[in-house]
C-alpha positions in Angstrom: 5.6 9.5 -44.8 5.7 10.2 -41.1 3.0 12.4 -39.6 4.8 14.3 -36.9 2.5 15.8 -34.2 4.0 18.8 -32.4 2.5 19.7 -29.1 2.4 23.4 -28.2 4.5 22.9 -25.1 7.3 21.5 -27.4 7.6 24.4 -29.7 10.5 25.8 -27.8 12.1 22.4 -27.8 11.6 21.5 -31.4 15.2 20.6 -32.0 15.1 18.1 -29.1 12.0 16.6 -30.6 13.5 16.2 -34.0 16.6 14.6 -32.6 14.5 12.2 -30.6 12.4 11.3 -33.6 15.6 10.8 -35.7 16.9 8.3 -33.2 13.6 6.5 -33.1 13.6 6.2 -36.8 17.2 4.9 -36.9 16.6 2.3 -34.2 13.3 1.2 -35.7 14.9 0.5 -39.1 17.9 -1.2 -37.4 15.6 -3.5 -35.6 13.4 -4.7 -38.4 10.5 -2.2 -38.3 8.7 -1.3 -41.6 8.2 2.3 -42.5 4.5 1.8 -42.2 4.9 0.8 -38.6 5.9 4.4 -37.9 3.1 6.1 -40.0 1.1 8.5 -37.9 3.0 7.9 -34.7 2.2 10.6 -32.1 4.2 12.1 -29.3 2.5 10.9 -26.1 4.5 12.7 -23.5 7.7 14.7 -23.1 9.5 15.9 -19.9 12.9 16.8 -18.7 14.2 15.1 -15.5 15.0 17.7 -12.9 17.5 15.4 -11.3 19.6 14.4 -14.3 18.6 16.7 -17.1 17.7 13.7 -19.2 15.1 14.5 -21.9 12.4 11.8 -22.0 10.2 11.2 -25.1 7.4 8.7 -25.3 5.8 8.0 -28.7 2.5 6.2 -29.3 2.1 3.8 -32.3 -0.9 4.6 -34.4 -2.9 3.1 -37.3 -5.6 4.9 -39.2 -5.8 7.5 -36.4 -6.3 4.8 -33.6 -3.8 3.8 -30.9 -2.2 0.5 -30.7 -2.7 -0.5 -27.1 0.5 -0.4 -25.0 2.7 0.2 -28.1 5.1 2.8 -26.8 8.5 3.7 -28.2 10.6 5.6 -25.6 13.7 7.7 -26.4 15.9 9.4 -23.8 18.5 12.1 -24.6 21.2 13.4 -22.3 21.3 17.1 -21.5 23.7 17.4 -24.5 21.2 15.6 -26.8 23.2 12.4 -27.0 21.1 9.2 -27.1 21.2 7.7 -23.7 18.8 4.7 -24.1 15.6 3.7 -25.9 13.0 1.0 -25.7 10.2 -0.2 -28.0 6.9 -2.0 -27.7 5.8 -1.1 -31.2 4.2 -3.9 -33.2 6.4 -5.0 -36.1 4.7 -5.3 -39.5 1.6 -4.0 -38.0 -0.5 -3.8 -41.2 0.1 -7.5 -41.9 -1.0 -8.5 -38.4 -4.3 -6.8 -38.3 -6.8 -9.7 -38.4 -10.0 -7.9 -37.7 -11.2 -4.3 -37.9 -14.9 -4.5 -38.5 -16.9 -2.5 -36.0 -20.1 -4.6 -35.5 -20.7 -3.8 -31.8 -21.9 -0.4 -30.9 -20.4 1.1 -27.7 -23.3 0.3 -25.5 -23.3 -3.3 -26.7 -19.6 -3.6 -25.9 -20.4 -2.3 -22.4 -23.0 -5.1 -21.9 -20.5 -7.7 -23.2 -17.9 -6.5 -20.7 -20.4 -6.3 -17.8 -21.6 -9.9 -18.5 -18.0 -11.0 -18.5 -17.3 -9.3 -15.2 -20.5 -10.6 -13.6 -22.1 -7.2 -13.2 -25.9 -7.2 -13.4 -27.3 -5.0 -16.2 -31.0 -4.6 -15.9 -31.2 -1.8 -18.5 -29.6 -0.6 -21.7 -26.6 1.6 -21.0 -27.2 5.3 -21.7 -24.9 6.9 -24.3 -24.1 10.5 -23.2 -21.9 11.7 -26.0 -20.1 10.5 -29.1 -17.1 12.2 -30.6 -16.7 11.8 -34.4 -13.4 10.5 -35.7 -11.6 7.2 -36.1 -11.5 6.5 -32.4 -15.2 7.1 -31.9 -14.7 8.3 -28.4 -17.9 7.7 -26.5 -19.2 8.5 -23.0 -21.6 6.0 -21.5 -23.3 6.6 -18.2 -21.9 4.4 -15.4 -25.4 3.8 -14.0 -25.5 0.5 -12.1 -22.3 -0.8 -13.7 -19.6 1.7 -12.7 -19.1 4.4 -10.1 -17.9 6.6 -12.9 -19.0 7.2 -16.4 -17.4 4.8 -18.9 -15.1 6.4 -21.6 -14.8 4.1 -24.7 -12.6 4.4 -27.7 -11.5 2.2 -30.6 -7.9 0.8 -30.3 -5.9 -1.9 -31.9 -5.2 -4.7 -29.4 -2.3 -7.1 -29.9 -3.4 -10.6 -29.0 -1.8 -14.1 -28.8 -0.9 -15.7 -32.1 0.9 -12.6 -33.3 -2.3 -10.8 -34.5 -3.9 -7.5 -33.8 -7.7 -6.8 -33.6 -9.8 -3.7 -33.4 -11.4 -3.4 -29.9 -13.4 -1.1 -27.7 -11.2 0.1 -24.8 -13.0 0.9 -21.6 -12.6 1.0 -17.8 -15.1 -0.1 -15.1 -14.8 1.6 -11.7 -16.4 -1.0 -9.4 -18.4 0.2 -6.5 -16.3 0.5 -3.3 -13.0 0.8 -5.3 -11.9 -2.8 -4.9 -11.4 -3.2 -8.6 -11.0 -0.9 -11.5 -11.1 -3.1 -14.6 -9.5 -2.0 -17.9 -10.7 -4.1 -20.8 -10.5 -4.4 -24.5 -13.6 -5.9 -26.1 -13.4 -7.2 -29.7 -15.4 -4.7 -31.8 -16.6 -7.5 -34.0 -17.2 -10.5 -31.8 -17.6 -9.1 -28.3 -14.8 -11.3 -26.9 -12.6 -10.0 -24.1 -9.2 -9.7 -25.7 -7.4 -8.2 -22.7 -8.1 -7.1 -19.2 -6.1 -5.9 -16.1 -6.9 -4.4 -12.8 -5.8 -0.8 -12.2 -6.3 -1.3 -8.5 -3.1 -2.9 -7.2 -4.1 -5.2 -4.3 -1.7 -6.0 -1.4 -3.9 -8.6 0.2 -1.4 -10.4 2.4 -3.9 -13.0 3.8 -4.9 -13.5 7.4 -2.1 -12.6 9.8 -0.8 -15.0 12.4 -0.1 -14.0 15.9 3.5 -14.3 17.0 4.5 -14.0 20.6 8.3 -14.0 20.1 10.1 -11.3 22.0 10.1 -8.0 20.2 13.2 -5.9 19.4 13.8 -3.0 21.7 12.3 -0.1 19.8 14.2 3.0 19.1 13.2 6.4 20.4 11.7 8.3 17.5 14.2 10.5 15.7 12.2 12.7 13.3 13.5 12.8 9.7 15.7 15.8 9.0 15.0 18.0 6.1 17.6 20.0 4.3 15.4 23.1 3.9 13.9 26.0 5.7 10.3 25.5 6.8 7.1 27.1 5.8 3.8 26.8 7.7 2.5 23.2 7.5 1.3 22.6 11.1 2.0 20.4 14.1 1.5 16.7 13.9 1.8 13.9 16.5 2.8 11.0 14.2 5.1 8.0 13.7 7.8 10.2 12.1 10.0 8.6 9.4 12.2 6.7 9.6 9.9 5.0 12.3 8.1 2.3 10.3 5.3 1.4 12.7 4.4 1.1 16.4 6.7 -1.9 16.3 9.7 0.3 15.5 9.4 3.3 17.7 7.1 5.9 19.3 5.3 8.9 18.0 6.9 12.4 17.8 5.4 15.9 17.8 6.6 17.5 14.6 6.2 21.2 13.8 6.2 22.4 10.2 7.7 19.1 8.8 7.0 20.2 5.2 9.7 20.7 2.6 9.4 24.2 1.0 10.8 23.1 -2.4 8.3 20.3 -2.8 5.4 21.9 -0.9 6.2 25.7 -1.2 3.0 26.8 0.4 2.7 24.1 3.1 0.6 20.9 3.3 -2.8 22.6 3.6 -2.6 25.0 0.6 -4.2 24.6 -2.8 -4.3 28.1 -4.3 -0.6 28.9 -4.4 -0.9 31.8 -2.0 0.2 32.2 1.7 -2.3 30.7 4.1 -4.0 27.4 4.5 -7.2 26.7 2.5 -8.1 23.8 4.8 -7.6 23.3 8.5 -8.3 19.6 8.3 -6.3 16.8 6.7 -6.6 18.0 3.2 -4.2 20.0 1.0 -2.3 20.1 -2.2 -0.8 16.6 -2.0 -3.4 14.5 -0.3 -6.9 14.5 1.1 -6.9 12.0 4.0 -10.3 10.9 5.4 -12.3 8.0 6.9 -14.1 5.8 4.4 -15.9 3.6 7.0 -19.0 3.4 4.7 -17.1 2.2 1.7 -18.6 5.0 -0.4 -16.1 6.5 -2.8 -18.5 9.1 -4.0 -18.5 10.9 -0.7 -15.9 12.0 1.8 -15.8 10.9 5.4 -14.5 12.3 8.6 -11.2 14.2 8.7 -9.6 15.6 11.9 -9.5 19.4 12.1 -6.4 21.1 13.5 -8.0 24.5 13.8 -6.5 27.8 12.7 -3.1 26.9 14.2 -3.1 23.5 12.3 -2.5 21.6 15.5 -2.9 17.9 14.9 -1.7 16.7 18.3 -4.1 13.9 19.2 -3.9 11.2 21.7 -3.5 7.6 20.6 -4.4 4.4 22.7 -3.3 1.3 20.8 -5.2 -0.9 23.3 -8.5 0.5 22.0 -10.3 -0.3 18.8 -9.0 1.9 15.9 -12.4 3.3 15.2 -12.2 5.2 18.5 -8.8 6.7 17.5 -9.5 8.3 14.2 -8.0 11.7 14.9 -4.5 10.4 15.5 -4.8 7.7 12.8 -6.0 9.9 9.9 -3.3 12.4 10.9 -0.6 9.8 10.5 -2.0 8.9 7.1 -2.0 12.5 6.0 1.6 13.0 7.3 3.0 9.9 5.6 1.5 10.8 2.2 2.8 14.3 2.4 6.3 13.4 3.6 6.6 10.8 0.8 5.5 13.3 -1.7 8.1 15.8 -0.5 11.0 13.3 -0.5 10.4 11.8 -3.9 10.0 15.2 -5.4 13.7 15.6 -5.0 14.4 12.4 -7.0 12.4 13.4 -10.0 8.9 12.4 -9.2 7.8 16.0 -9.4 5.2 18.0 -11.3 6.7 17.4 -14.7 7.3 13.8 -13.8 3.6 13.2 -13.2 3.4 13.4 -9.4 0.3 13.9 -7.3 -0.7 17.5 -6.7 -3.9 19.5 -6.9 -2.0 22.6 -8.0 1.3 22.2 -9.9 2.3 25.8 -9.3 3.2 26.3 -12.9 5.9 23.6 -12.9 4.5 21.4 -15.7 2.5 18.3 -15.7 -1.3 18.1 -15.0 -2.7 19.1 -11.7 -6.0 18.2 -10.0 -4.6 14.8 -9.0 -3.8 14.8 -5.3 -4.0 11.5 -3.5 -7.4 10.5 -2.1 -6.3 8.5 1.0 -9.1 6.4 2.6 -8.5 5.5 6.2 -10.2 2.5 7.8 -11.8 1.6 4.4 -14.8 -0.6 4.9 -14.3 -2.4 1.6 -12.2 -5.2 3.2 -9.7 -6.2 5.9 -6.1 -7.4 6.0 -5.4 -5.4 2.8 -4.4 -2.1 1.3 -4.5 -1.0 -2.3 -3.7 1.9 -4.7 -5.4 2.8 -7.9 -3.5 5.2 -10.2 -5.0 6.8 -13.3 -3.0 8.9 -15.7 -1.6 12.3 -14.9 -4.4 14.8 -14.1 -6.7 12.4 -12.3 -6.5 11.6 -8.6 -5.2 8.2 -7.4 -7.0 6.5 -4.5 -5.2 4.8 -1.6 -7.4 2.5 0.4 -6.1 1.4 3.8 -7.8 -1.3 5.8 -8.0 -2.7 9.3 -6.1 -5.9 10.1 -7.3 -8.6 12.5 -5.7 -11.7 13.9 -6.6 -15.2 12.7 -5.3 -16.6 16.0 -7.7 -14.6 18.1 -9.2 -15.7 21.4 -6.2 -17.7 22.3 -4.1 -18.5 25.4 -0.6 -19.0 24.2 1.6 -20.8 26.7 5.2 -19.6 26.1 6.9 -21.8 28.7 7.8 -24.3 29.9 8.6 -26.0 26.5 6.8 -29.2 27.5 3.3 -27.5 27.4 4.0 -24.6 25.1 1.5 -23.9 22.4 -1.8 -22.3 21.5 -4.9 -23.2 23.5 -8.3 -22.3 22.1 -10.2 -20.2 24.6 -13.7 -18.9 25.4 -14.5 -15.2 25.7 -16.1 -12.9 28.2 -19.0 -10.5 27.6 -17.4 -8.1 30.1 -14.0 -6.5 30.4 -11.7 -5.5 27.5 -12.7 -6.9 24.1 -9.3 -6.5 22.4 -6.0 -7.3 24.2 -2.6 -9.0 24.0 -1.1 -9.4 27.5 1.8 -11.6 28.7 2.7 -12.7 32.2 3.4 -15.5 34.6 0.5 -17.7 35.6 -0.4 -18.3 39.3 -3.1 -20.6 40.6 -5.6 -18.8 42.8 -6.2 -19.9 46.4 -8.8 -17.9 48.2 -8.6 -20.1 51.3 -12.4 -20.8 51.6 -14.5 -23.7 50.4 -13.6 -24.5 46.8 -10.3 -22.6 47.2 -9.4 -22.4 43.6 -12.5 -20.4 42.4 -11.5 -17.0 43.7 -15.0 -16.2 45.0 -13.6 -14.9 48.3 -11.1 -12.2 49.0 -8.4 -11.6 50.1 -6.6 -14.4 48.3 -4.1 -16.6 50.1 -2.0 -16.8 46.9 -0.2 -13.7 45.6 -1.5 -12.8 42.1 -0.3 -9.2 42.0 1.2 -8.6 38.6 0.4 -12.1 37.4 -2.2 -13.9 35.3 -4.6 -15.5 37.8 -5.9 -19.0 36.9 -9.0 -20.1 38.7 -11.8 -22.7 38.4 -15.3 -22.1 37.2 -17.6 -21.8 40.2 -21.1 -22.7 41.2 -21.2 -20.1 44.0 -20.2 -16.9 42.2 -20.4 -15.7 38.6 -17.5 -15.2 36.1 -17.6 -11.4 36.4 -17.3 -11.7 40.2 -14.3 -14.0 39.9 -12.6 -11.7 37.5 -13.3 -8.6 39.6 -11.9 -10.3 42.7 -8.7 -11.1 40.9 -8.5 -7.6 39.6 -8.8 -6.2 43.2 -6.0 -8.5 44.2 -3.7 -7.0 41.5 -3.9 -9.6 38.7 -3.2 -8.4 35.2 -5.4 -11.0 33.5 -7.6 -14.0 34.4 -7.9 -17.5 33.0 -11.1 -19.3 34.1 -11.0 -23.1 33.8 -14.1 -25.2 33.0 -14.9 -27.5 36.0 -16.6 -30.1 33.8 -15.6 -31.9 30.6 -16.2 -30.1 27.4 -14.9 -26.9 25.7 -14.0 -23.5 27.0 -17.1 -21.8 28.3 -18.5 -18.5 27.1 -18.7 -16.1 30.0 -21.8 -13.9 30.3 -21.9 -10.7 32.2 -22.9 -10.5 35.8 -22.2 -8.6 39.1 -19.3 -6.1 38.9 -18.9 -6.9 35.2 -18.9 -3.2 34.3 -16.0 -2.8 36.7 -13.7 -5.4 35.2 -10.8 -3.7 33.3 -8.4 -6.7 32.9 -8.4 -9.3 30.1 -10.4 -12.5 30.8 -10.4 -15.8 28.8 -11.6 -19.3 29.6 -10.1 -22.8 28.9 -11.5 -26.3 28.8 -11.0 -28.5 31.8 -8.6 -30.7 29.8 -6.4 -27.8 28.7 -6.3 -26.4 32.2 -5.3 -29.7 33.6 -2.3 -29.8 31.1 -1.2 -26.4 32.3 -1.8 -27.2 36.0 0.7 -30.1 35.8 3.4 -27.4 35.9 1.8 -25.4 38.7 2.1 -24.1 41.4 5.8 -24.1 40.7 7.0 -20.9 39.0 7.9 -20.8 35.4 4.6 -21.0 33.5 4.4 -18.0 31.2 1.4 -17.2 28.9 0.0 -14.7 26.5 -3.7 -13.9 26.4 -4.9 -12.7 23.0 -8.4 -11.6 22.0 -9.4 -10.5 18.5 -7.0 -7.6 18.2 -7.5 -5.1 15.4 -4.7 -3.0 14.0 -4.8 -0.2 11.5 -2.6 -0.1 8.4 -2.8 3.8 8.6 -0.3 3.5 11.4 2.2 1.4 9.4 4.3 3.8 7.4 5.9 0.9 5.5 2.6 -0.1 4.0 1.6 3.5 3.2 5.0 3.8 1.4 4.4 0.6 -0.4 1.0 1.7 -1.7 2.3 5.2 -2.7 5.1 3.7 -4.7 2.6 1.8 -6.8 1.6 5.3 -7.9 5.2 6.3 -8.6 6.1 3.2 -10.7 2.9 3.4 -12.7 3.3 7.1 -13.5 7.0 6.9 -14.4 6.9 3.7 -16.5 5.8 4.4 -20.1 5.1 8.1 -19.3 2.7 9.8 -16.8 0.1 10.0 -19.6 -0.7 6.2 -19.3 -0.7 3.8 -16.4 -0.9 0.4 -18.2 2.8 -0.3 -18.6 3.3 -2.6 -15.6 1.5 -5.7 -16.7 2.8 -9.3 -17.2 4.1 -12.0 -15.0 7.6 -10.4 -14.5 6.5 -6.9 -13.7 8.4 -5.5 -10.7 5.8 -3.1 -9.2 5.6 -5.0 -5.9 9.4 -5.0 -5.7 9.8 -1.3 -6.1 7.0 -0.7 -3.5 8.7 -2.9 -0.9 12.1 -1.3 -1.7 10.8 2.3 -1.2 9.3 1.2 2.1 12.7 -0.1 3.2 14.6 2.9 1.9 12.6 5.5 3.7 12.6 3.7 7.0 16.3 3.1 7.1 18.4 4.2 10.1 22.1 4.8 10.6 22.3 1.7 12.8 21.0 -0.6 10.1 23.3 -3.1 8.3 22.9 -5.0 5.1 22.7 -8.5 6.7 20.1 -7.3 9.2 16.7 -8.9 8.4 14.0 -6.4 7.4 10.5 -7.7 7.3 7.6 -5.9 5.6 4.3 -5.4 7.6 5.5 -7.1 10.8 3.3 -5.0 13.1 0.1 -5.7 11.1 0.6 -9.4 11.3 1.4 -9.4 15.0 5.1 -10.2 14.6 7.9 -8.4 16.5 10.0 -5.9 14.6 12.6 -8.5 13.7 9.9 -10.9 12.3 9.9 -12.3 8.8 7.0 -10.2 7.6 4.6 -10.8 4.8 7.1 -12.1 2.2 8.7 -15.5 1.8 11.9 -14.2 3.4 12.8 -10.9 5.2 15.1 -8.7 3.1 18.8 -9.1 3.8 22.1 -9.1 2.0 22.9 -12.4 3.8 22.1 -15.2 1.4 21.3 -17.5 4.3 18.6 -15.1 5.5 17.3 -14.3 2.0 18.5 -16.8 -0.7 16.5 -15.2 -3.5 18.2 -15.1 -7.0 16.7 -14.4 -10.4 15.9 -18.1 -10.7 13.5 -17.8 -7.7 10.9 -16.1 -9.9 10.1 -19.6 -11.3 8.5 -20.7 -8.1 7.5 -17.4 -6.4 3.9 -16.2 -6.5 2.8 -13.5 -9.0 3.0 -10.6 -8.4 4.1 -10.3 -4.7 6.6 -13.1 -4.7 8.2 -12.2 -8.0 8.3 -8.6 -6.8 10.1 -9.6 -3.6 12.9 -11.1 -5.8 13.3 -7.8 -7.6 13.4 -5.9 -4.2 16.1 -8.3 -2.9 18.2 -7.4 -6.0 17.7 -3.6 -5.4 18.5 -4.1 -1.7 21.9 -5.6 -2.7 22.6 -2.7 -5.0 21.6 -0.3 -2.2 24.1 -1.7 0.3 26.9 -1.8 -2.2 26.4 1.9 -2.7 26.2 2.5 1.0 29.4 0.5 1.6 31.1 2.8 -0.9 29.5 6.2 -0.2 28.0 5.9 3.3 24.6 6.5 4.6 22.7 9.9 5.1 19.7 10.4 7.3 18.8 13.4 5.1 16.6 11.6 2.6 15.7 14.8 0.8 19.1 16.2 -0.4 21.8 13.9 1.0 24.6 12.7 -1.3 25.4 9.3 0.3 24.9 5.8 -1.0 21.2 5.5 -0.1 20.5 8.8 -1.8 22.3 7.6 -4.9 20.3 4.4 -4.9 17.0 6.4 -4.7 18.1 8.6 -7.5 19.2 5.7 -9.8 16.2 3.5 -9.2 13.7 6.4 -9.6 15.4 7.6 -12.8 15.5 4.1 -14.2 11.7 3.8 -14.1 11.5 6.6 -16.6 14.0 4.9 -18.9 12.7 1.4 -19.1 10.2 0.3 -21.8 6.5 -0.2 -21.4 5.8 -3.5 -19.6 9.4 -4.2 -18.6 10.9 -7.5 -17.2 13.8 -7.9 -14.8 16.4 -7.6 -17.6 14.8 -4.4 -18.8 14.7 -3.0 -15.3 18.3 -4.0 -14.6 19.6 -2.4 -17.8 
């Protein structure tokens, strides 16, 4: 006999619930489930899509009052209560497969087993804070030295390999710094780790490589148009969508860019009444702040726009990002808010499990705005997103990116000497730069004429990179300053003896040097000098540049979409339905990044790379994936067969994104393109609607075929 659990919120929709349950029962019996497999099932979540009117029901398989982990049966009805689709991850013949359900380990013992497995030091016995009676034995254990948060444990049934099911303690460790959030199932009898996955989705793309290829001509920023009247949100100087990054356009000064349907009280509200509760980068949808101490239990610096909410801050990309936090955190705040507002129109709204502190009475659970960490000190060349279930805040961690080809002279031409030349650095002048120009040999006309110790120069170095020899009569800083006074844009100082490129200490006038300075070995300089003094030698001087992913809207979009796909797949009440080798989370994330940075001038065959700015490529570079995205099979030859050799999960995800990109352009070819991402009705809008809605309809832990269907 089925034990039907009716939630209070469903009393008015009882007939819908009964219809969904009838369809579940019919499909279960048609597909070989036993009646006992349905005993005690519980309704996990129900919502109605604001976009389509589809009624979504997610049921949890139970046994003896305990959940079967990731065993979800989803049923979807049309607005007319017709069965639209269904999916099941229920375990068939569950009773027969239970191989172990003795509880030998107490909760604190299970915690120690998990800590030992993860390599966490445990110098003391975990402290049990509370125990809830019942079959699940819900227990709270103090996080202490093991977890930034208290651990919540409960007994669940965990399906394991070999077609068996075992009773296990379910728990989650929040690692200090937020780099990992481990969800584990520990065998309640043996202490073995039966299952684990990381709730923090890492987008560690590896060390970037400097490219000196000519960049595309960037477009002037054209701020994204909304289809609605504005309410007070503020003024923001940002890379306004569809501008993807500094590679793709300039900043724009936007006034009140909020969408009043998605954010009816503006971006700085939390109480649902007129007027901002915060004048800094905090509000209903996101709290953006600096996490340069890698301490997730505290909040760092946030720029303040004052009573007028004026976030118009200057930005100098030649300076280290730590000196530009006002503009950088503002961009992170803007991007999170505008993404929230756009996807609200495609069904990732309050009832759909979106990220808001106050849901304004529109369903779902509140108190889960995004915590967005700018310049997170937990790592480099990375970004990540951790998404708990509806009602708890996700955390987005954005990192600084540095070049692996730092401290380099790159000769661009002529071809015979082109390449990267390892250089030495100066203790004076700019410490971060990337400058390109023609190279000219210095001739100061006195003594050792090539050392530049005397001014004025005989050679004209104005607007050029001045190449000079190391001197015994003046110091490096004097040489560089002399070239600067002559109009040089950078300096290469050549070693005058055999050996490597010298390190250049500070000296007279060093505090006055404002142009880049690098050194080369005598041998490397001699190679370059073979082509001088004739014109035509062009070079790029690069020194340990640092870029900030908070200025790359594509990466922010990518991370935010991890939250979307996790909340929509399997219901907002759980976020463990995107596991397995064929899960498509990285693909959806790349796809949203592409979709919300599209321009009317784009075409399907045009290559679109992800993260080009962060890895020092031009806007038309390949990006961080195997291939740039394109409908041209010569540019991107990915097919479903490609997942056999692509890496998991990013490579596999890129194949899924390539498929969605093909779909997108087929729809654009038929229905056109709209720059109104909020409420347009063109092909790109239809693609956004279809893909977002499909996430709600697919089963828990889908593969490519599930996602396609």
